[in-house]
C-alpha positions in Angstrom: -78.4 -20.8 51.2 -79.7 -19.0 48.2 -77.0 -16.3 48.0 -74.5 -14.3 50.0 -74.3 -10.6 49.5 -71.2 -8.7 50.7 -71.7 -5.3 52.5 -69.3 -2.4 52.5 -69.5 0.9 54.3 -68.9 4.2 52.4 -68.3 7.8 53.1 -69.1 8.6 49.5 -72.1 6.8 47.9 -71.8 8.9 44.7 -68.3 7.6 44.1 -69.5 4.0 44.8 -72.3 4.4 42.3 -69.8 5.6 39.7 -67.5 2.6 40.4 -70.1 -0.1 40.4 -72.4 1.3 37.7 -70.0 3.2 35.3 -66.9 1.1 35.7 -68.1 -2.4 36.5 -71.4 -2.1 34.6 -73.7 -3.3 37.3 -77.3 -2.2 37.7 -78.6 -0.3 40.7 -81.1 -2.7 42.1 -82.1 -0.5 45.1 -81.3 3.0 46.4 -82.8 3.9 49.8 -80.4 6.8 50.3 -78.5 5.0 53.2 -78.0 1.7 51.3 -77.5 1.1 47.6 -77.6 -2.4 46.1 -75.9 -3.2 42.9 -76.6 -6.3 40.8 -75.0 -8.0 37.9 -76.8 -7.5 34.6 -76.1 -11.1 33.6 -76.8 -12.7 37.1 -79.1 -10.5 39.2 -78.5 -12.6 42.4 -74.8 -11.5 42.2 -75.1 -8.4 44.3 -73.2 -6.0 46.6 -74.6 -3.6 49.2 -72.9 -0.3 49.9 -74.1 1.3 53.2 -73.7 5.0 54.0 -71.4 5.5 57.0 -74.0 7.4 58.9 -72.2 7.2 62.3 -69.0 8.8 60.9 -66.9 5.9 62.0 -63.3 5.7 60.9 -63.7 3.2 58.1 -61.1 0.5 57.4 -62.4 -1.4 54.4 -58.8 -2.4 53.6 -59.5 -5.9 54.8 -62.5 -6.3 52.5 -61.5 -8.4 49.5 -64.1 -9.4 46.8 -63.6 -11.6 43.8 -65.7 -11.1 40.6 -65.4 -13.4 37.6 -65.8 -11.6 34.3 -65.9 -12.8 30.7 -63.2 -10.3 29.6 -60.7 -9.3 32.3 -58.4 -7.5 29.9 -61.2 -5.2 28.8 -61.9 -4.3 32.5 -58.2 -3.8 33.1 -58.1 -1.2 30.3 -61.3 0.4 31.7 -59.7 0.6 35.2 -56.9 2.6 33.7 -59.2 4.8 31.7 -61.3 5.6 34.8 -58.2 6.2 36.9 -58.9 3.5 39.5 -56.0 2.4 41.6 -54.7 -1.0 40.3 -52.9 -2.6 43.3 -52.0 -5.9 41.6 -51.2 -5.7 37.9 -52.9 -8.0 35.4 -51.3 -11.4 34.9 -51.9 -15.1 34.3 -51.6 -17.2 37.5 -50.3 -20.7 37.5 -53.6 -22.1 38.8 -55.5 -21.1 35.7 -56.9 -17.5 36.1 -56.0 -14.2 34.6 -56.6 -11.4 37.1 -55.8 -8.0 38.6 -56.8 -6.2 41.8 -58.4 -2.7 41.8 -59.4 -0.6 44.8 -63.0 0.6 45.0 -63.7 4.2 46.3 -64.2 2.8 49.8 -60.8 1.1 50.1 -62.1 -2.5 49.4 -59.9 -4.6 47.1 -61.7 -6.1 44.1 -60.1 -9.1 42.4 -61.3 -9.1 38.8 -60.6 -12.4 37.1 -61.3 -14.7 34.1 -60.6 -18.4 34.2 -58.2 -19.4 31.4 
């Protein structure tokens, strides 16, 4: 395998663009209108796809859980609060050697942002 890319469905691609570009600082690698691919600036193979919910299905992305390792999780925690994103697990050091917090993306997916200690 060369890479694995998670996919999330969205009712609001504009909110997703703001979350992944403005908050997380990712690049928009592709925008076809019905799918948007975001890529890490530092590692372009680290990507996520957001698909427009064209069929109007009742979305339940609550079970989607992604982990993203960052160089400065404390900075991202402050940014999450500044942007008004819903933090669902407050920042803390875990006994297995990571510092992390969980934030909801606009589609209901939980994003685990972490730094190894």
